[in-house]
N, C-alpha and C positions, 0 to 999 in steps of 0.2 A: 749435592744440593746447591752449592754456591758456584754457579757456572758462568761462562761467557765473559769472564773478566778480561781476558786477553783479546777477545774478538771485538770488543767495543771500547778499547782503551782510548780512542781518540774522540769519543762522543762528547764527554763532558767538557773537554778542553775547547771544543768548537762552539760551545754555547755562549752567546754574547750577553752582556749585562743589560742590554736594552730590550731583551726579550721578556717584557714584563709579565706576559701570560704565564711564563714558566718560572718566574722568580718566586722564591720561597717567601711566604707572607707578603705577597705583592703590594698590599695596601700600605705597608710600612717599610718596604725594602729600600735600603740606602736613604732613609728619611732623616737620619741624624748626622749632621755634618761634622767632620773632623777638621779642626783648624790647621791650615797649612802653615808651616814655619813656626809653630808654637813650641814651647818648651816641653820637657818630659812630663811634668805634673799636669799641665793643661791638657795634653793629649791623653794622659791616663784618665783624667776625669771624663773626657769625652767617650772613652771606651768603657767606663765603669757603668755597670747596670745589669748586663746579661749574666754576669757571675752571680750576683745576688739572686736573680730570678731562678737560676739553677740551684743555688744553695738551699733555698727554702724547700725544695723537693727532698733534700737530704735530712730535713728535720720535721717532716710532715707527721701527723698523728700516728701513722703506722710505725714510726721508729720508737714512739714512747713506750709502748707495751713491752717490747723486747728489751729496751734499756732499763726499764723499771724492774722487770723480772731478773735480768742479769745482775743488777746492783743489789737487789734484796736477797737473792739466793747465794751469790758468790762474792759479794763485797766489791772491791776494786779490781779483781782479777781480770775481768773482761775489758778493761780500759784499753789494753793492747789491741784487742780485736777492733774496737772503734777506730783506733789510730791507723791500723793496717787498712781497714775498709776505706778510710778517708784518703789514704795515700793512693789506693787503687782508683778511687773516684777522681782524684786530681789528675792522674795520668789519662784516664779514659775521657774525661771532659776536655783535656788538652787535645786529644785526638779528634774529638767531635768538633771543637771550634776550628781546628786546623782544616778539617774536611770542608766545612762551610766556607771558610775564607779562601782556601787555595783552589777549590773546584767550582765555587759558586753554586753548589748544590747542597741541600740538606741530606741527612742520612736516608730519609724515606724516598726522596727523589732519586738518589743514587741507587738504591735497591731496585726501583722500578726500571731505571735505565740499564742496569747491568745484569739483572737476573731474568730468567724466563717468566712468563706470566703466571704459571702455576706456583713457582717458588715465591714470587713477589706477592701473590695473593695470600699464601700461607703466612708470610711474614707480616702482612698487613693485619690479618685476623689476630695473630699473636700480639701484635702491638696494641690493637684495640682492646683485647682482653686485659693487657697490662694497664692501660689507661683507665679502663673501667674499675680495675682493682684499686688503682690510685685514688680515683674519685670516690670509691666506696670508703676508703680510709679517711678521706677528708670529710665526707658526710658524717660518718660515725664520730670522728673526733670533734667536729664542730657541734654536733648534737649533744655530746657528753658535756662539752664546755658550757653550752647554754643551760643545760640542766643543772650543772654545779653552780654557775654564777647567778642564775635568775630563777631556778626551780622549774623551768619549762619541762613538761613531759618529753621523753625521748622521741616519741612519735611526732609531736609538734615541732621539736627542734629539727628533726629530719626534713619535714616539709618546709620549715622556715629557711633552711639552707638552700633550697631550690630557688629562692628569690635572688640569689647572688648572680644568676644569669643576667638580670637587669643591670646590676652594678657593673659587670664585665662589659656589657654592650655599651653602656654609657661612657666608660673610661676609654674604651677602644677608639671612640670617635674623637677623643681629646689628644691623641698622639701617644706614641710608644713610651716616651720619656715619663708621661704621667703614670702609666702602669708600673714602670720601673721604680718611680718615686714611692708609690703606694706600697709596693712589695718591700722596698728598703725601709720604710717607716714601720711596717709590721715586723720586719726582721729586728729592728731596733727595740721594739716592745718585748719581743722574746728574749733578746740579749740582756736587756736591763732586768727583766724578771728573774732570769737565772743568775745574774750577778748578785741580786738580793738573796736568792736561795743559797748561793755559795757562802755568803756572809753569815746567815743565820744558822746554817747546818753545821758549820765549823768542821769540815771533813779533815781526815788525817792526811797531812802532807806526805808523810812517809808511805802511807797506804796508797796514795795517788801515784807517787813516783814509782813505787813497786809494781803497781798495776799496769804501768806503761811498758814494763819489761815482759817479754813473752815467756810463758811457762808451759812445760810439757803436759801438765794436767789438763790443759784446754783441749788437747787432742785425746788424751787417755780417758778422761771422764766423759761418758756418753751424754749425761745431762748438760754438762758445760759446753760440749761440742755442739749439741743441738741448738742451744741458745746463741752460741757464737755464729753459727751459720745463719740463724734468724737475723742477727744484727747485721751481718754482711748483706743479706738479701734486702733488709729494710733500708740500708744506707745507700748502696749503689743502685740507683733507680733507672730502669731502662728508658722510660719516657724522657728523661733528662738528656739522653744522648741525641735523640731526635730534636728536642727543643733547642739545645745549645748550638747545634750545627746550623740552625735556622736563624735564631735571633742575633747572632754575631753579624749577620748580613744586613742588619738594620743600620749599620754604620756606613757612611758614605766615604769610604777610603778609596784611594787610587787602586784600580784593579790591575796594576802592573806588578812586576816582581818585587820591587822595593816597597810598594804600598802594601802588598800582601804580607811581606816579611815583618814590617812594622806593626800591622794589624794583629798578626799572630802573637807577637811579643806582648803588646799591651793587653790583648784579650786574655792571654795566659796569666798575666799578673792579676788581672781582675778576677779571673776564675779561681786562682790558687788562694788569694787572700780571702775571697768570699767563702770558699770551702774550709778555710782555716777557722772562720767564725762558726760555720756549721759544725766543725769538730768540737769547738768549745761548748756549744749548746748540747750536742749529743752526749759528750762526756759529762756535762753538768747534770743531765738527767740521771745517768748511771751513778755518778758520785753522790747526788742527792739521795737516791734510793739506798746506796751503801751506807751513807752517814746516818740517815734517818731511820731506816728499817733494819738493815743487816746488823749494824752495831748495837741496836736495841732489841735484838732477838726476834724481830718480825721478818722471817726469811721466806715467807710464802706469798709476799705481795707481788702480784702480777697484773693487777687490774688498776686502770687509771682512776676510777672512782674511789676505790679503797685507798689508794695513795693520797688522794685529795683529802679524805676525811682523817687520815692518820697524821698528816704533816704537822698541823698546828699543835695537837696535844703532845706529840713526841718531841717536837723542837721547842715547845714552850713559848711560841709566838702567836700573833693574831692574824698575820697576813700571808703566811707561807702558802696556804691552800688557795687563797684568792689569786696571788701572783702566778701560781702553778696553773690554775684554770684559765687565767687571762692569756698566758703564753700559749696554752693549748688552743684557745679560740683564734689567736693571731696566727698560729701555725696552720690551722685548718683553712682560714680565709686566704692567706697568702699563697698556699699551695693550690688552692682552687683557681686562682688567676693563672698560674703557670700551667696547671693541668688543662685549662681551657685552650690555651695556645698550643700545647702539645697535641691535643686532639685534632685541632685544625690542621696543624703541620702534617700529621700522620695521614689523615684522610686526603688532603690535597696532594701530598707527595706521592703516596702509593697509587691513588686512583686518578690523579690529574683532574679532579673535579673541584668546583668551588661551590660549597654550600654556604648559605647565609649563616653567619656566626650564631644567631639565636637558634636556628634549627639544629645545628651541630651540637650546641650546648644542651639543648633540651633532650636530645637523644642520649647523650652521654650521662646526663644527670638522672634521667629516668632509669637507665640501666643500673645506676648505683642506688637510687632511692627505693625502688621496688623491693629488692631483696632485703635491704636494711629495715624497711617497714614490716615486712613479713616476719623476719627473725625477731624484731623488737616486740611485735604483738604476741608472738607465740612463746618467746623465751625470756624477754625482758633484758636486763642489763647483762646477765651472764652470756646470753646469746650474742649480744653486741660485742662483748670482749672477744669471744671466740671467732666471730666474723672478722674482726679487726686483724687477728692473728692469721686467719685463713687468707686474707687479702695480701699479706706480706709473703706467704708461701707462693702464691700465684706470681707475684712480682719476681721473686727469686728464681723461679723456674723459667720465666720468660727472658731473663737477663742475658743468657747465652746467645739467644737469637738476635739480639741487638749488638752485642759486643763482637761476635765473630765477623759479621759484615763490616763493622767499623774498622777493625784491625786490618782486614783484607784490603779495603779501599785505601786507607791511609798508608799502606805499605806498597801500593801500586804506583809506580812513577808515571804510568800512562794517564792516571787520573790526577795525581798530585803534582806532577812535574818535579821541580827541584825541592819541593816541600814534602816529598815522600819520606816515610820513617827511615832513619838510619838503621844500620844492622843492629846496633846495640838496643835502640828503642824498640825495634821489631821483636827482638828476643824477649825483652822485658814484657812487652805487650802480650805475646803469646803465652808466656809463663803465667801471667795474671789471668788470661783467658782460660787456660787449662785448670788453674786453681778454682776459678768460678764454676766451670763445668763439673769438676770432680765433687766439689762441695754441694752443688745443687743436685747432683745425682744421689748423693748420700741423703740429702734432705728429702728427696722424693721417695727413696726407699723407706726412710723412717716414717714419713707421713702415711704411706700406703700400708706398711706392714708393722 
């Protein structure tokens, strides 16, 4: 499947940075200056932003259902799965940003350059399916949040979320830093909301610390294993690998060896710290479910709406549900912005065509809205919850088709030059890839049979 890597090793290295037609996200490519001769912290601030935009994809509404179910059914036990998933994500996002910086190509462009047209076309279709599934989760999550906060009917909330295309288009014209700032602000709302939830839920410290330690029952208990794989699939998002390899190129660093080395270092710090925040939020959702539901005997809570209605009475406070729904809305809207960019990157990278952003966004949003409207009309809230879980299954199954090319490309010195993966990093990357493929195969078997 993955062919022609050695025959085209010199292609990407010969692409110059002034070839704007081929630049990833050409309208914002190298648009953010990096101060020369500045100190460590000033440079780090200049590189900060892409990591946060990637991190919101790891806390999108699709994660909530699996985290809630995991916490309510099994308490703190699956915290270790969130931790391991986040460590996987940190490594994979490091590979993605390194590909973008070292080769000057995003993951979609690299696939088009190095694979035959049929293989590249299949990978593009799979990527589009993954982005549609991501967008579906964002639509459902935002609609549920609007229903909980303002009482809007789910069908109205779904239609209302389609208007965010206008918001995205408006802010895209204001510069990439504006989009990063908006995503950062929404991330802050989510973070503060769950800090409040942690205070009022008073989780068990010993339970949390124990949950971070791996247990054999996660593998031996079929129900626990199934949710664990769902958490992995919901945490490591395939579209983020395409996104990150592109948006790191918005920085105007020197494209020589020293400049790329420095850019990789600062971009990795940005990514790792941001994903650390994502880990805190994902862990907080599961901890909240464990403290509020599992410890109080409510061990079948797997629905976001049920969780919202149970929080206040179980915790004995007035705002736990409101902050929960507010964080959900911020999660849906922030991941919408990054999903928009990922869709643009994938289509432009694989097909080498430039659609107007509003056309691309309308296509993606229509693919998400139509099934959500149909399911909501026919089956109501229960159907929405099941559709949300189904979207995460799709993402999990598609993940391998993004991870394998990423590891292959970043391990190839013809593409990466001196920045190719070391033998140790290559081994770790392939081990993680094999784990993902194995678990997704098991998930597919359980889903079908």
